[in-house]
C-alpha positions as CSV (number, residue, x, y, z in Angstrom):
1,M,9.5,-20.8,-7.7
2,R,9.3,-17.7,-7.1
3,H,8.5,-16.5,-3.3
4,L,4.6,-15.2,-4.6
5,D,4.1,-18.0,-7.1
6,G,0.1,-18.2,-6.9
7,K,-0.8,-15.3,-5.5
8,V,-3.5,-12.4,-6.1
9,A,-2.0,-9.3,-5.3
10,V,-4.1,-5.8,-4.8
11,V,-1.8,-2.7,-5.1
12,T,-3.2,1.3,-4.4
13,G,-2.3,4.1,-6.0
14,A,0.2,2.1,-8.3
15,G,0.9,4.6,-11.3
16,A,3.7,6.3,-9.2
17,G,5.8,6.4,-6.9
18,L,6.1,3.9,-3.9
19,G,2.9,2.0,-5.1
20,R,4.7,1.2,-8.7
21,E,7.6,-0.1,-7.4
22,H,5.6,-2.2,-4.9
23,A,3.4,-3.8,-7.7
24,L,6.6,-4.3,-9.8
25,A,8.5,-6.1,-7.0
26,L,5.5,-7.9,-6.7
27,A,5.5,-9.1,-9.5
28,D,8.3,-9.7,-10.2
29,A,8.0,-12.1,-7.4
30,G,5.5,-14.4,-9.5
31,A,2.9,-12.2,-7.5
32,T,-0.9,-11.2,-9.8
33,V,-1.0,-8.2,-9.7
34,V,-4.0,-5.5,-10.1
35,V,-2.8,-1.9,-10.4
36,N,-5.3,0.9,-8.5
37,D,-4.6,3.9,-9.6
38,M,-7.3,7.1,-10.2
39,N,-5.2,7.8,-13.4
40,A,-6.5,5.2,-15.7
41,D,-2.9,5.7,-17.9
42,A,-0.4,5.5,-15.3
43,A,-1.9,2.0,-14.1
44,Q,-2.2,1.1,-17.8
45,S,1.3,2.0,-18.1
46,T,2.5,0.1,-14.9
47,L,1.1,-2.9,-15.5
48,D,2.3,-2.9,-19.0
49,D,6.3,-2.9,-17.5
50,I,4.5,-5.5,-15.3
51,T,3.4,-7.9,-18.9
52,A,6.5,-6.4,-20.8
53,A,8.6,-8.5,-17.8
54,G,6.5,-11.3,-18.2
55,G,4.6,-11.2,-15.4
56,T,0.4,-10.6,-15.3
57,G,-2.3,-8.2,-14.2
58,S,-5.4,-6.4,-14.6
59,T,-5.8,-2.3,-13.9
60,F,-8.5,-1.0,-11.4
61,V,-9.4,2.7,-11.8
62,C,-11.3,3.8,-8.7
63,S,-10.6,6.1,-5.9
64,V,-10.3,3.8,-2.9
65,S,-12.2,6.6,-0.5
66,D,-15.7,5.4,-2.5
67,W,-17.1,2.7,-0.8
68,A,-18.9,1.0,-3.0
69,A,-15.7,1.0,-6.0
70,A,-13.6,0.0,-2.9
71,G,-15.2,-3.6,-2.4
72,E,-15.7,-3.4,-6.4
73,M,-11.9,-3.5,-6.9
74,V,-12.0,-7.2,-4.7
75,Q,-14.2,-8.4,-6.1
76,H,-12.5,-7.7,-9.6
77,A,-9.5,-9.2,-7.8
78,I,-11.4,-12.7,-7.2
79,D,-13.4,-13.3,-10.5
80,T,-10.8,-11.7,-12.6
81,H,-7.8,-13.5,-11.1
82,G,-9.5,-16.1,-8.7
83,D,-9.0,-15.0,-5.4
84,I,-7.1,-12.0,-3.3
85,D,-3.9,-12.9,-1.3
86,I,-2.6,-9.6,-0.5
87,L,-3.6,-6.0,0.2
88,I,-1.0,-3.1,-1.0
89,N,-2.6,-0.2,0.8
90,N,-0.5,2.7,-0.2
91,A,-2.7,6.0,-2.6
92,G,-2.4,9.1,-1.0
93,I,-2.0,12.8,-1.3
94,T,-1.1,16.3,1.1
95,R,-2.7,19.4,1.6
96,D,0.0,20.9,3.5
97,A,-1.9,23.9,5.3
98,M,-0.8,25.2,8.7
99,S,-3.6,24.5,11.1
100,F,-5.0,27.7,11.1
101,S,-4.6,28.0,7.5
102,M,-6.0,25.3,6.5
103,T,-9.5,25.0,5.2
104,E,-12.4,21.9,5.8
105,E,-11.8,20.7,2.9
106,Q,-7.9,19.9,2.5
107,F,-8.7,18.2,5.8
108,D,-11.5,16.5,5.0
109,Q,-10.0,15.3,1.3
110,V,-6.5,14.1,3.4
111,V,-8.2,12.2,5.8
112,D,-10.6,10.1,3.3
113,V,-8.0,9.1,1.5
114,H,-5.5,8.2,3.9
115,L,-7.4,6.8,6.4
116,K,-11.2,6.0,4.5
117,G,-8.6,5.1,1.4
118,H,-6.9,2.6,3.9
119,F,-10.2,1.2,5.7
120,A,-12.9,0.5,2.4
121,P,-10.7,-1.8,0.7
122,S,-9.9,-4.1,3.9
123,H,-13.2,-3.7,5.2
124,H,-14.1,-5.5,2.0
125,V,-11.0,-8.0,2.0
126,A,-11.7,-9.2,5.7
127,A,-15.3,-10.1,5.9
128,Y,-14.4,-12.4,2.0
129,W,-11.3,-13.7,4.4
130,R,-13.5,-14.7,6.7
131,N,-16.3,-15.5,4.7
132,Q,-13.2,-17.9,3.1
133,A,-12.1,-19.0,6.4
134,K,-15.5,-20.2,7.7
135,A,-15.9,-22.1,5.1
136,G,-12.7,-23.8,5.3
137,V,-10.5,-21.9,3.1
138,E,-7.2,-21.4,4.6
139,R,-4.6,-20.0,3.1
140,P,-1.9,-16.8,4.4
141,R,-3.2,-13.8,3.7
142,R,-1.6,-9.9,4.3
143,I,-2.6,-7.0,4.8
144,I,0.8,-3.7,4.6
145,N,-0.2,-0.7,4.7
146,T,2.1,3.1,4.2
147,A,2.0,5.7,7.3
148,S,4.6,7.9,7.4
149,E,7.2,9.4,10.1
150,S,4.9,12.3,10.5
151,G,1.9,9.8,11.8
152,I,4.4,8.9,14.5
153,F,6.1,11.8,15.0
154,G,4.3,14.9,13.8
155,G,4.6,16.9,11.3
156,P,4.6,21.0,11.1
157,A,1.6,21.6,8.4
158,Q,0.6,18.1,7.9
159,G,-1.9,18.4,10.7
160,N,-4.3,16.0,8.4
161,Y,-1.8,14.0,7.4
162,A,-0.3,13.3,10.0
163,S,-3.4,12.6,12.2
164,A,-4.8,9.9,9.1
165,K,-1.0,8.6,8.9
166,G,-1.0,8.3,12.8
167,G,-4.7,6.4,12.6
168,I,-3.2,4.4,10.0
169,L,-1.1,3.0,12.6
170,S,-3.4,1.9,15.0
171,M,-6.3,0.7,12.3
172,T,-2.6,-1.0,11.4
173,L,-3.2,-2.9,15.6
174,T,-7.0,-3.3,15.4
175,L,-6.5,-5.7,11.7
176,G,-3.9,-7.8,13.2
177,R,-5.8,-8.6,16.3
178,E,-9.1,-8.6,14.7
179,L,-7.7,-11.1,11.6
180,N,-5.2,-13.2,12.6
181,K,-7.1,-15.5,13.4
182,Y,-8.1,-16.4,10.1
183,G,-4.5,-16.4,9.2
184,V,-3.9,-12.2,8.0
185,T,-1.2,-10.8,8.7
186,V,-1.6,-7.3,9.3
187,N,1.4,-4.5,8.9
188,C,2.6,-1.2,7.8
189,I,5.5,0.7,6.6
190,A,6.6,4.2,7.1
191,P,8.8,5.0,4.2
192,R,11.6,7.9,3.5
193,A,11.4,8.0,-0.1
194,R,11.2,10.1,-2.9
195,T,7.1,10.1,-4.2
196,G,5.5,12.8,-5.8
197,I,4.7,13.8,-1.7
198,T,8.5,14.3,-1.1
199,E,9.8,14.9,-4.1
200,H,9.2,18.6,-3.9
201,Q,10.2,19.4,0.0
202,G,14.2,18.5,-1.5
203,W,16.0,16.7,1.2
204,S,14.8,13.1,-1.2
205,A,16.6,14.2,-4.2
206,A,18.0,11.7,-6.5
207,P,22.1,11.8,-6.7
208,E,23.9,13.7,-8.9
209,D,25.7,10.9,-10.1
210,P,24.0,8.2,-11.9
211,N,26.7,5.5,-10.2
212,E,25.7,6.4,-6.6
213,F,23.8,4.8,-4.3
214,D,20.1,6.7,-4.9
215,R,18.9,6.2,-1.0
216,F,15.6,7.8,-1.3
217,H,14.6,5.7,-4.5
218,P,11.1,4.8,-3.5
219,G,12.1,0.2,-4.9
220,N,13.8,1.0,-1.9
221,A,11.0,0.3,0.7
222,S,9.8,-2.7,-1.4
223,P,11.4,-5.5,-0.6
224,L,10.3,-5.6,2.9
225,V,7.4,-5.7,1.3
226,V,7.3,-8.4,-0.8
227,Y,9.2,-9.9,1.9
228,L,6.3,-9.1,5.0
229,C,3.3,-11.1,2.1
230,T,5.4,-14.2,2.0
231,D,4.7,-17.3,3.7
232,A,7.6,-17.0,5.9
233,A,6.7,-14.0,7.4
234,S,3.9,-15.4,8.9
235,D,4.3,-15.0,11.8
236,V,4.9,-10.4,11.9
237,C,1.9,-9.0,13.2
238,G,0.8,-5.7,13.8
239,Q,4.3,-4.5,13.2
240,T,5.3,-0.9,12.0
241,F,8.8,-0.5,10.3
242,I,11.0,3.0,9.2
243,I,11.9,2.2,6.1
244,G,14.3,4.4,4.3
245,S,17.8,4.0,2.3
246,N,19.2,0.6,3.3
247,V,17.5,0.9,7.4
248,V,14.7,-0.9,8.9
249,V,14.0,0.7,12.1
């Protein structure tokens, strides 16, 4: 038996980068995966790779910062696959600019996608899990959020992004305290990885030698995400892990 057999997971922003790798790893561990992205073709590509490897799942195209759509995504998982056990909040964008140059739109867009885009799905899934627990249905449930070292230490030209990611750290603590009594653990990762957000920065470039370990491949973070979703991680809650290469802090 694989560690996540019988589980249903929703992964936001799973059309590329970290989200895609998490979706593939969760499916490989046995979970049925709802692949969320705003890009329908990208979401379908991830699902195609899941099914080609023998996994199961579906797609749901929406912006996770849309309150109603986030609720519809959660309901889709329940209606299509029978339940929802895992929520991976991963979707994100950047609109970098120095504080004296940033526009209101740049600030609002990033905070909307990251901070509200984490809270909206979490709100809907938390309401469902609380009702299930009150009805006597007790199962281990998991939320994994995605922060950044920019949210921990700050980053130039990222007043919007760093603020949103710092908020996600606090949200993780709050949700963990609220939901743990219902069998839910809430944790967070701050990955050092090559994604659409970081690849232009240079530091995350893939090695020229294909035989060399790719320290910043986004898939390096996924084994920890999978572990935090297993029943073995039931005592881990309210934690944030900085993960990069083969190191977890």
